[in-house]
BAVOKE-920735 format. One record per residue: residue number from 1; residue in one letter; x, y, z of N, C-alpha, C in turn. Coordinates in nm, 4 decimals. Each point is the difference from the previous one (the first is absolute). Example, Ala and Ser with C-alpha at 12.3 -4.5 7.8 and 13.67 -1.06 7.14 Angstrom:
BEGIN
    k  r      n_xx      n_yy      n_zz     ca_xx     ca_yy     ca_zz      c_xx      c_yy      c_zz
    1  A    1.3190   -0.5690    0.7800   -0.0890    0.1190    0.0000    0.0900    0.1200    0.0000
    2  S   -0.0350    0.1050   -0.0720    0.0820    0.1190    0.0060   -0.0770    0.1090    0.0730
***
This chain:
BEGIN
    k  r      n_xx      n_yy      n_zz     ca_xx     ca_yy     ca_zz      c_xx      c_yy      c_zz
    1  M  -25.7974  -12.0369   12.7405   -0.1036    0.1462   -0.0272    0.0987    0.0904   -0.0440
    2  S   -0.1166    0.0589   -0.0648   -0.0205    0.1648   -0.0842    0.0689    0.0455    0.0005
    3  A    0.0632    0.0841   -0.0735    0.0512    0.0666    0.1164   -0.0599    0.1129    0.0096
    4  S    0.0614    0.1189    0.1481   -0.1430    0.0868    0.0486    0.0754    0.0990   -0.1184
    5  P   -0.1732    0.0538   -0.0202    0.0288    0.2173   -0.0887    0.0665    0.1038    0.0628
    6  I    0.0485    0.1098   -0.0251    0.0052    0.1054    0.0324   -0.0897    0.0667   -0.0095
    7  V   -0.0155    0.1047    0.1508   -0.0988   -0.0261    0.0666    0.0741    0.1839    0.0013
    8  T    0.0112    0.1296   -0.0609    0.0709    0.1303    0.0199   -0.1370    0.1150   -0.0497
    9  G   -0.0998    0.0282   -0.0318   -0.1331    0.0675   -0.0368   -0.0087    0.1031   -0.0580
   10  K    0.1289   -0.0389   -0.1060    0.0465    0.0861   -0.1185   -0.0362   -0.0973   -0.0896
   11  P   -0.0238    0.0555   -0.1796    0.0657   -0.0396   -0.0642    0.1296   -0.0504   -0.0525
   12  I   -0.0382   -0.1318   -0.0432    0.1250   -0.0651   -0.0356    0.0666    0.0202   -0.1091
   13  T    0.1133    0.0558   -0.0329    0.0647    0.0634   -0.0906    0.1223   -0.1314   -0.0669
   14  P   -0.0602   -0.0083   -0.1622    0.1001   -0.0983   -0.0295    0.1584    0.0470    0.0564
   15  Q    0.0909   -0.1482    0.0027    0.1155    0.0063    0.0127    0.0763   -0.0861   -0.0954
   16  P    0.1690    0.0752   -0.0216    0.0647   -0.0889   -0.1360   -0.0026   -0.2037    0.0912
   17  A    0.0041   -0.0999   -0.0780   -0.0049   -0.1049    0.0706    0.1130   -0.0368    0.1157
   18  T    0.1086    0.0177    0.0367    0.1267    0.0497    0.0016   -0.0154    0.0053    0.1474
   19  Y   -0.0992    0.1274    0.0003   -0.1057    0.0107    0.1790   -0.0923   -0.0806    0.0732
   20  V   -0.0493   -0.1005   -0.1203   -0.0839    0.0040    0.0800   -0.0234   -0.1626   -0.0095
   21  T    0.0255   -0.1188    0.1203   -0.0269   -0.1197    0.0322   -0.0418   -0.1002   -0.1310
   22  A    0.0106   -0.0627    0.0565   -0.1506   -0.1393   -0.1365   -0.1305    0.0285    0.0706
   23  S    0.0254    0.0075    0.1071   -0.1625    0.0286    0.0310   -0.0851    0.1235    0.0526
   24  G    0.0775    0.1550   -0.1183   -0.0331    0.0530    0.0338    0.0496    0.0766    0.1118
   25  L    0.0698    0.0236    0.0312    0.0363    0.0633    0.2521    0.1170    0.1167   -0.1215
   26  P   -0.0420    0.0085    0.0155    0.1081    0.1473   -0.0484    0.1409   -0.0179    0.0906
   27  R    0.1310   -0.0414   -0.0945    0.1026   -0.0769    0.0121    0.1205    0.1851    0.1329
   28  Y    0.0287   -0.0543    0.0772    0.1563    0.1363    0.0201    0.0688    0.0243   -0.1266
   29  H   -0.0139    0.1546    0.0392    0.1208    0.0484   -0.1179    0.1143   -0.0594   -0.0203
   30  P    0.1105   -0.0387   -0.0485    0.1106   -0.0601   -0.0480    0.1220    0.0089    0.1020
   31  V   -0.0206    0.1384    0.0426    0.0845    0.0497    0.0746   -0.0023   -0.0417    0.1499
   32  A   -0.1090   -0.0120    0.0297   -0.0598   -0.0331    0.1078    0.0374   -0.1776    0.0343
   33  Q   -0.0098   -0.0599   -0.0604    0.0364   -0.1717   -0.0637    0.1619    0.0649    0.0854
   34  A    0.0635    0.0042   -0.0629    0.1340    0.0866   -0.0045    0.0752    0.0053    0.1113
   35  L   -0.0833    0.0625    0.1157    0.0508    0.0046    0.0836   -0.0629   -0.0302    0.1177
   36  H   -0.0908   -0.0963    0.0083   -0.1119   -0.0926    0.0649    0.0940   -0.1098   -0.0538
   37  W    0.0629   -0.0907   -0.0592    0.0351   -0.1004   -0.0309    0.2140    0.0246    0.0499
   38  L   -0.0229    0.1776   -0.0322    0.1553   -0.0090    0.0077    0.0667    0.0023    0.1593
   39  T   -0.1250    0.0281    0.1089   -0.0335    0.0138    0.1893   -0.0078   -0.1370   -0.0317
   40  A   -0.0845   -0.0850   -0.0236    0.0135   -0.1423    0.0435    0.0901   -0.1096    0.0084
   41  A    0.1073    0.0793   -0.1678    0.0732   -0.0974    0.0565    0.1344    0.0463    0.0573
   42  L    0.0245    0.1406    0.0524    0.1189    0.0678    0.1484   -0.0518   -0.0668    0.1133
   43  A   -0.1147    0.0443    0.0016   -0.0469   -0.0828    0.1091   -0.0262   -0.1293    0.0081
   44  L    0.0395   -0.1369   -0.0021   -0.0045   -0.1065   -0.0165    0.1804   -0.0069   -0.0646
   45  A    0.1261    0.0285    0.0082    0.1171    0.0665   -0.0014    0.0803    0.0345    0.0772
   46  I   -0.0698    0.0946    0.1337    0.0037    0.0496    0.0308   -0.0084   -0.0792    0.2100
   47  L   -0.1189   -0.0738   -0.0117    0.0008   -0.0441    0.1529    0.1030   -0.0732    0.0189
   48  P    0.0240   -0.1150   -0.1162    0.0831   -0.1562    0.0162    0.1976    0.0772   -0.0271
   49  L   -0.0044    0.1314   -0.0106    0.1234    0.0681   -0.0080    0.0297    0.0923    0.1856
   50  A   -0.0751   -0.0220    0.0182   -0.0265    0.0982    0.1486    0.0559   -0.1582    0.1010
   51  W   -0.1361   -0.1321   -0.0379   -0.0348   -0.1335    0.0808    0.2040   -0.0362    0.0419
   52  V    0.0366   -0.0255   -0.2241    0.1207   -0.0361    0.0530    0.1359    0.0712    0.0303
   53  A    0.0269    0.1593   -0.0111    0.0637    0.0589    0.0409    0.0356   -0.0290    0.1844
   54  I   -0.1314    0.0341    0.0186    0.0035   -0.0549    0.1831   -0.0111   -0.0578    0.0525
   55  S    0.0348   -0.1384   -0.0933    0.0592   -0.1345    0.0479    0.0993   -0.0077   -0.0192
   56  L    0.0971    0.1054   -0.0634    0.1314   -0.0548   -0.0230    0.1315    0.1274    0.1255
   57  P    0.0873   -0.1073   -0.0047    0.1001    0.0561    0.0802    0.0381    0.1525    0.0215
   58  P    0.0915    0.0873    0.0183    0.0645    0.0787   -0.0587    0.0682   -0.0309   -0.0862
   59  T   -0.0293    0.0005   -0.1650    0.1206   -0.0027   -0.0883   -0.0533    0.1020   -0.1097
   60  P    0.1229   -0.0260   -0.1045   -0.0411    0.1003   -0.1087   -0.1121   -0.0775   -0.0471
   61  A   -0.0734   -0.0893   -0.0231   -0.0802   -0.0612   -0.0524   -0.1401    0.1435    0.0462
   62  K   -0.0147   -0.0556    0.1200   -0.0756    0.0438    0.1307   -0.0297    0.1777   -0.0202
   63  G    0.1445    0.0915   -0.0559   -0.0509    0.0783   -0.0003   -0.0526    0.0395   -0.2214
   64  T    0.0275   -0.0256   -0.0380   -0.0418   -0.0114   -0.1720   -0.1285   -0.0358    0.0229
   65  L   -0.0518   -0.1025    0.1061   -0.2168   -0.0422   -0.0259   -0.0136    0.1092    0.0202
   66  F    0.0487    0.1015    0.1652   -0.0744    0.0691    0.0017   -0.0206    0.1541   -0.0839
   67  V    0.1437   -0.0052   -0.0641   -0.0254    0.1059   -0.0990   -0.1402   -0.0429   -0.1197
   68  L   -0.0060   -0.0649   -0.0018   -0.0951   -0.0614   -0.1202   -0.1256   -0.0357    0.0836
   69  H   -0.0467    0.0081    0.0963   -0.0897    0.0391    0.0559    0.0232    0.1023    0.0290
   70  K    0.0129    0.0772    0.0711   -0.0302    0.1570   -0.0212   -0.0124    0.1014   -0.1413
   71  S    0.0726   -0.0172   -0.0540   -0.0455    0.0050   -0.2035   -0.1166   -0.0415   -0.0144
   72  V    0.0040   -0.1073    0.0277   -0.1402   -0.0125   -0.1020   -0.1101    0.0870    0.0844
   73  G   -0.0181    0.0331    0.1093   -0.0237   -0.0038    0.1149   -0.0289    0.1592   -0.0376
   74  L    0.0266    0.0724   -0.0337    0.0635    0.1221   -0.0424   -0.0942    0.0004   -0.1645
   75  T   -0.0111   -0.1062   -0.0653   -0.0611   -0.0207   -0.1130   -0.1571    0.0117    0.0258
   76  I   -0.0222   -0.0757    0.0182   -0.1346   -0.0176    0.1273   -0.0705    0.1089    0.0034
   77  L    0.0818    0.0506    0.0704   -0.0701    0.2114    0.0758    0.0128    0.0277   -0.1687
   78  A    0.1229    0.0603   -0.0641   -0.0882    0.0443   -0.1161   -0.1125    0.0020   -0.1026
   79  I    0.0483   -0.1454    0.0446   -0.1097   -0.1101   -0.1480   -0.1760    0.0853    0.0700
   80  V    0.0091   -0.0187    0.0877   -0.1441    0.0302    0.1521   -0.0187    0.1407   -0.0175
   81  V    0.1110    0.0315   -0.0488   -0.0567    0.1851   -0.0075   -0.0373   -0.0055   -0.1612
   82  L    0.0733   -0.0683   -0.0582   -0.0833    0.0596   -0.1393   -0.0983   -0.0703   -0.0198
   83  R   -0.0663   -0.1257    0.0317   -0.0775   -0.0392    0.0093   -0.1307    0.0623    0.0701
   84  I    0.0869    0.0661    0.0513   -0.1929    0.0955    0.1180    0.0623    0.1240   -0.1069
   85  V    0.0673    0.0731   -0.0786    0.0282    0.0628   -0.0529   -0.0909    0.0225   -0.1109
   86  W   -0.0255   -0.1566   -0.1031   -0.0375    0.0066   -0.1264   -0.1705   -0.0604    0.0451
   87  R   -0.0115   -0.0776    0.1441   -0.1044    0.0661   -0.0126   -0.0964    0.0768    0.0498
   88  M    0.0381    0.1002    0.0825   -0.0372    0.1195   -0.0784   -0.0681    0.0716   -0.1099
   89  I    0.0981    0.0303   -0.0972   -0.0002    0.0107   -0.1097   -0.1094   -0.0931   -0.0782
   90  R    0.0275   -0.1291    0.0161   -0.1006   -0.0997   -0.1051   -0.0526   -0.1359    0.1284
   91  P   -0.1177    0.0486    0.0792   -0.0677   -0.0519    0.0692   -0.0180   -0.1617   -0.0379
   92  A   -0.0078   -0.1055    0.1074   -0.0245   -0.1143   -0.0049   -0.1947   -0.0654   -0.0902
   93  P    0.0454   -0.0818   -0.1220   -0.1998   -0.0419   -0.0012   -0.0513    0.0071    0.0537
   94  P   -0.1123    0.0066   -0.0502   -0.1583   -0.0451    0.1076    0.0156   -0.1622    0.0339
   95  D   -0.0284    0.0047    0.1753    0.0509   -0.1548    0.0490   -0.1975   -0.0795   -0.0413
   96  P    0.0124   -0.1410   -0.0952   -0.0388   -0.0474   -0.0006   -0.1326    0.0112    0.0933
   97  Q   -0.1187   -0.0544    0.0055   -0.0747   -0.0556    0.0566    0.0453   -0.1041    0.1730
   98  A   -0.0227    0.0877    0.1178    0.0303   -0.1231    0.0900   -0.0746   -0.0156    0.0916
   99  P    0.0241   -0.0333    0.1144   -0.1107    0.0510    0.1179    0.0284    0.1138    0.0055
  100  R    0.0172    0.0150    0.0991    0.0435    0.1857    0.0657    0.1600    0.0459    0.1056
  101  L   -0.0042   -0.1266    0.0672    0.0693    0.0001    0.1034    0.1178   -0.0553   -0.0783
  102  L   -0.0282   -0.1275   -0.0768    0.0777    0.0062   -0.0492    0.0907    0.0881   -0.0723
  103  T   -0.0365    0.0572   -0.0841    0.0372    0.0567   -0.0968    0.0294    0.1180    0.1173
  104  L    0.0443    0.0574    0.0451   -0.0044    0.1261    0.1807    0.1450   -0.0754    0.0427
  105  I   -0.0556   -0.1225   -0.0006    0.1535   -0.0867    0.0272    0.1263    0.0118   -0.0556
  106  G   -0.0590   -0.0275   -0.2035    0.1938   -0.0152   -0.0373   -0.0090    0.1533    0.0116
  107  R   -0.1023    0.1094   -0.0565    0.0603    0.1344    0.0158    0.1059    0.0413    0.1476
  108  I   -0.0451   -0.0982    0.0345    0.0463    0.0954    0.1685    0.1624   -0.1029    0.0205
  109  N   -0.0195   -0.1029   -0.0722    0.2002   -0.1086    0.0169    0.0033    0.0474   -0.1263
  110  H   -0.0177    0.0156   -0.1264    0.0888    0.2355   -0.0626    0.0569   -0.0159    0.0444
  111  W   -0.0934    0.1451    0.1232    0.0398    0.0738    0.0345    0.1336   -0.0624    0.1002
  112  L   -0.0542   -0.1010    0.0634    0.1115    0.0221    0.1350    0.1506   -0.0764   -0.0706
  113  L   -0.0491   -0.0746   -0.0814    0.1835   -0.0554   -0.0931    0.0688    0.1399   -0.0294
  114  Y   -0.0740    0.1156   -0.0802    0.0385    0.0560   -0.0665    0.1120    0.0778    0.1848
  115  A   -0.1011    0.0180    0.0249    0.1094    0.0453    0.1854    0.0870   -0.1002    0.0299
  116  I   -0.0210   -0.0650    0.0123    0.0785   -0.1165    0.0691    0.2050    0.0418   -0.0837
  117  F   -0.1073   -0.0170   -0.1703    0.1412   -0.0225   -0.0817    0.0673    0.1370    0.0668
  118  L    0.0251    0.1039    0.0695    0.0152    0.1694   -0.0170    0.0107   -0.0258    0.0632
  119  I   -0.0721   -0.0818    0.1200    0.0378    0.0049    0.1528    0.1841   -0.0930    0.0183
  120  M   -0.0127   -0.1124   -0.0584    0.0834   -0.0849    0.0747    0.1720    0.0935   -0.1313
  121  P    0.0157    0.0586   -0.1114    0.0914    0.0195   -0.0880    0.0293    0.0913    0.1268
  122  V   -0.1076    0.1499    0.0369    0.0758    0.0608    0.0625    0.0251   -0.0102    0.1698
  123  S    0.0003   -0.1224    0.0901   -0.0129   -0.0658    0.0774    0.2042   -0.0144    0.0196
  124  G   -0.0616   -0.1130   -0.1086    0.1443   -0.0528   -0.0663    0.1369    0.1167    0.0284
  125  Y   -0.0455    0.0756   -0.1213    0.0866    0.0860   -0.0212    0.0746    0.1021    0.1262
  126  L   -0.0998    0.0361    0.0784    0.0114    0.0597    0.1657    0.0393   -0.1150    0.0907
  127  L   -0.0069   -0.1523   -0.0075    0.0745   -0.0471    0.0725    0.2017    0.0134   -0.0501
  128  S   -0.0340   -0.0280   -0.0609    0.1736    0.0213   -0.0264   -0.0005    0.0955   -0.0505
  129  A    0.0459    0.1449    0.0300   -0.0220    0.1423   -0.0671    0.0712    0.0738    0.1776
  130  L   -0.1791   -0.0172    0.0398    0.0965   -0.0318    0.1644    0.0551   -0.0271    0.0539
  131  S    0.1268   -0.0849   -0.0194    0.0927   -0.0682    0.0044    0.1280    0.1005   -0.0206
  132  G   -0.0603    0.0514   -0.0597    0.1480    0.1480   -0.0962    0.0181   -0.1084   -0.0761
  133  R   -0.0553   -0.0815   -0.0683    0.0470   -0.0514   -0.1638   -0.0289    0.0367   -0.0509
  134  D    0.0277    0.0269   -0.1402   -0.0425    0.0030   -0.1471   -0.0099   -0.1144   -0.1075
  135  T   -0.0898   -0.0206   -0.0349   -0.0911   -0.0580   -0.0438    0.0161   -0.0652   -0.1578
  136  P    0.0940   -0.0707   -0.0685   -0.0006   -0.0166   -0.1407   -0.1323   -0.0154   -0.0743
  137  Y    0.0203    0.0595   -0.1047   -0.1433   -0.1119   -0.0274    0.0474   -0.0223   -0.1643
  138  F    0.0812   -0.1594    0.0023   -0.0068   -0.0534   -0.1066    0.1566    0.0179   -0.0421
  139  W    0.0483    0.0207    0.0562    0.1219    0.0526    0.0154    0.0440    0.1180   -0.1793
  140  L   -0.1104    0.0867    0.0752    0.0236    0.0691   -0.1712    0.0323    0.2022    0.0885
  141  F   -0.0243   -0.0593    0.1124   -0.0509    0.1864    0.1322   -0.0352   -0.1027    0.0763
  142  T    0.0178    0.1649    0.1369   -0.0822   -0.0518    0.0858   -0.0154    0.0977    0.1015
  143  V   -0.1521   -0.0602    0.0759   -0.0301    0.1531    0.0281    0.0330   -0.0289    0.1744
  144  P    0.0263    0.1719   -0.0421    0.0495    0.0099    0.1615   -0.0353   -0.0202    0.1470
  145  G    0.0686   -0.0345    0.0702   -0.0922   -0.0512    0.1408    0.0377    0.1428    0.0590
  146  L   -0.1129    0.0078    0.1349   -0.0363    0.0533    0.0948    0.0974    0.0133    0.1415
  147  Q   -0.0432    0.1170    0.0816    0.1049    0.0012    0.0602   -0.1099   -0.1222    0.1361
  148  K    0.1408   -0.0228    0.0607   -0.0345   -0.1857    0.0770   -0.0840    0.0133    0.1108
  149  D   -0.1257    0.0044    0.0160   -0.1389   -0.0546    0.1056   -0.0300   -0.1410    0.0241
  150  E    0.0824   -0.0531    0.1322   -0.0074   -0.1022    0.0161   -0.1961   -0.0626    0.0693
  151  A   -0.0759    0.1154    0.0769   -0.0994   -0.0101   -0.0127   -0.1635    0.0281   -0.1136
  152  A    0.1080    0.1041   -0.0955   -0.0613    0.0033   -0.1228   -0.0553   -0.0977   -0.0557
  153  Q    0.2086   -0.0820    0.0419    0.0507   -0.1500   -0.1415   -0.1358   -0.1164    0.0537
  154  K   -0.0603    0.0557    0.1267   -0.0189   -0.1475    0.0738   -0.1590   -0.0208   -0.0473
  155  I   -0.0366    0.1768   -0.0017   -0.1461    0.0284   -0.0656   -0.0465   -0.0715   -0.1594
  156  A    0.1283    0.0707   -0.0223   -0.0766   -0.1077   -0.1350    0.0722   -0.1414   -0.0599
  157  E    0.0783   -0.0796    0.0899    0.0091   -0.1350   -0.0173   -0.0671   -0.0418    0.0815
  158  S   -0.1285    0.0438    0.0885   -0.1695   -0.0703   -0.0132   -0.0037    0.0447   -0.0588
  159  I   -0.0420    0.0380   -0.0903   -0.1195    0.0628   -0.1563    0.0385   -0.0569    0.0101
  160  H    0.1258   -0.0670   -0.0880    0.0484   -0.0523   -0.1003   -0.0079   -0.1762    0.0208
  161  V    0.0298   -0.0538    0.1515   -0.0487   -0.0826    0.0049   -0.1545   -0.0912    0.0531
  162  A   -0.0682    0.0785    0.0226   -0.1245   -0.0225    0.0092   -0.0532    0.0416   -0.1699
  163  G    0.0407    0.1114   -0.0735   -0.0502    0.0356   -0.1052    0.0338   -0.2033   -0.0807
  164  Q    0.0849   -0.0672    0.0371   -0.0151   -0.0837   -0.1659   -0.1274   -0.1232    0.0892
  165  W   -0.0715    0.0323    0.0796   -0.1323   -0.0916    0.0555   -0.1027    0.0425   -0.0537
  166  F    0.0170    0.1734   -0.0422   -0.1478    0.0200   -0.0172    0.0664   -0.0281   -0.2445
  167  V    0.0632    0.0276   -0.0072    0.0347   -0.0767   -0.1617   -0.0574   -0.0956    0.0135
  168  Y    0.0510   -0.1810    0.0572    0.0119   -0.0648   -0.0373   -0.2154    0.0157    0.0000
  169  A   -0.0522    0.0166    0.1209   -0.1390   -0.0278    0.0187   -0.0328    0.0779   -0.1534
  170  L    0.0641    0.1097    0.0004   -0.1281    0.0789   -0.1400   -0.0062   -0.0376   -0.2112
  171  V    0.2122   -0.0297    0.0866    0.0524   -0.0786   -0.1745   -0.2178   -0.1100    0.0433
  172  L   -0.0078   -0.1499    0.0993   -0.0081   -0.1160   -0.0221   -0.1743   -0.0038   -0.0387
  173  L   -0.0263    0.1689    0.0924   -0.1731    0.0110   -0.0016   -0.0532    0.0111   -0.1777
  174  H    0.1429    0.1253   -0.0885    0.0294   -0.0226   -0.1134   -0.0001   -0.0591   -0.0647
  175  I    0.0608   -0.1230    0.0097   -0.0155   -0.1407   -0.0952   -0.0906   -0.0070    0.0056
  176  A   -0.1190    0.0010    0.0938   -0.0052   -0.1214    0.0789   -0.1913    0.0527   -0.1142
  177  A    0.0054    0.1806    0.0627   -0.1018   -0.0404   -0.0985   -0.0288    0.0259   -0.1339
  178  T    0.1469    0.0634   -0.0582    0.0230   -0.0902   -0.1313   -0.0398   -0.1114   -0.0707
  179  V    0.0603   -0.1079    0.0535   -0.0679   -0.1475   -0.0075   -0.1737   -0.0516    0.0244
  180  W   -0.0544    0.0876    0.1065   -0.0978   -0.0300    0.0016   -0.0892    0.0820   -0.1671
  181  H    0.0657    0.0964   -0.0201   -0.1152    0.0752   -0.0836    0.0905   -0.0960   -0.1103
  182  L    0.1158   -0.0811   -0.0275    0.0043   -0.1068   -0.1301   -0.0929   -0.1130    0.0595
  183  V    0.0745   -0.0464    0.0837   -0.0467   -0.1928   -0.0169   -0.1771    0.0505    0.0231
  184  I   -0.0667    0.0581    0.0968   -0.1777    0.0264    0.0954   -0.0345    0.1008   -0.0798
  185  R   -0.0608    0.1262    0.0165   -0.0220    0.0748   -0.1264    0.0262   -0.0475   -0.1857
  186  R    0.1127   -0.0140   -0.0557    0.0416    0.0115   -0.0647   -0.0635    0.1210   -0.1201
  187  D    0.0266    0.0897    0.0991    0.0025    0.1449   -0.0896    0.0596    0.0848   -0.1092
  188  G    0.1725   -0.0321   -0.0321    0.0473    0.0341   -0.0586    0.0819    0.1148    0.0363
  189  L   -0.0335   -0.0540    0.1598    0.1050    0.1961    0.0783    0.1054   -0.0706   -0.0238
  190  L    0.0368   -0.0330    0.0417    0.2108   -0.0742   -0.0664    0.0118    0.0719   -0.1850
  191  E   -0.0900   -0.0172   -0.0651    0.0751    0.0476   -0.1137    0.0211    0.1238   -0.0411
  192  R   -0.1113    0.0997    0.0408   -0.0069    0.1240    0.0817    0.1592    0.0536   -0.0235
  193  M    0.0739   -0.0684    0.0657    0.1725    0.0231    0.0623    0.0613   -0.0376   -0.0993
  194  L   -0.0275   -0.0914   -0.0756    0.0989   -0.0620   -0.1030   -0.0017    0.0506   -0.1435
  195  P    0.0618    0.0594   -0.0614    0.0203   -0.0051   -0.1553   -0.1068   -0.0832   -0.0763
  196  V   -0.0299   -0.0109   -0.1169   -0.1450   -0.0647   -0.1055    0.1321   -0.0643    0.0156
  197  Q   -0.0828   -0.1601   -0.0177    0.0097   -0.1167   -0.0601   -0.0507   -0.0451   -0.0956
  198  D   -0.1211    0.0117   -0.0384   -0.0725   -0.0399   -0.1068    0.1071    0.0691   -0.1817
  199  G    0.0567    0.0741    0.0315    0.0142    0.0284   -0.1238   -0.0607    0.1513   -0.0334
  200  R   -0.1051   -0.0123    0.0472   -0.0741    0.1466    0.0084    0.1013    0.1642   -0.0430
  201  G   -0.0387    0.0405   -0.0942   -0.0088    0.1707    0.0464    0.1713   -0.0256   -0.1145
  202  A    0.0513   -0.1658   -0.0098    0.1106    0.0185   -0.0817   -0.0211    0.0933   -0.1485
  203  I    0.1288    0.0215   -0.0750    0.0308    0.0861   -0.0899   -0.0043   -0.1003   -0.1236
  204  R   -0.0894    0.0665   -0.1735    0.0077   -0.1284   -0.0822   -0.0015    0.0926   -0.0682
***
């Protein structure tokens, strides 16, 4: 199937090759690309850290893995905040033409991913901080804990435990949509989130 055209209702302004895909779709800015893939890499790292840490008996290794888990979580929080700020400064390129319902689902999925990647680090921090413990950040510095509050800690724990299932569902939906665009529609959508691959825009 050929690439779907962009419909914006405005005249198309020529863009540098580095900002347009081979099929003519507007590409995400390199900053947005970098933040997206960094978020993806950290999200893939944080889950196994939690799974292994929970499975271990009380040992120094368990503590080390939890420090890494919490540190990666706080990093994701900072990056997602940066992504939201960047998106406010530089809005995402227009979506390719697709069924309205699927476009709506895609947009909702993106914003729910932003939300869950804010909720999970915050609830994780509160889960630790409300026990009165400080949270080390990669052994570089510590984020201060809070006054011990078992009732509030249980709420944070419930949110954090339930939130992981939303992470799984939303990430799988995001991947499934990407595969659909890549394999079924073949509309070059994934290329919008990748650097130039064919040499266009290279310095000569």
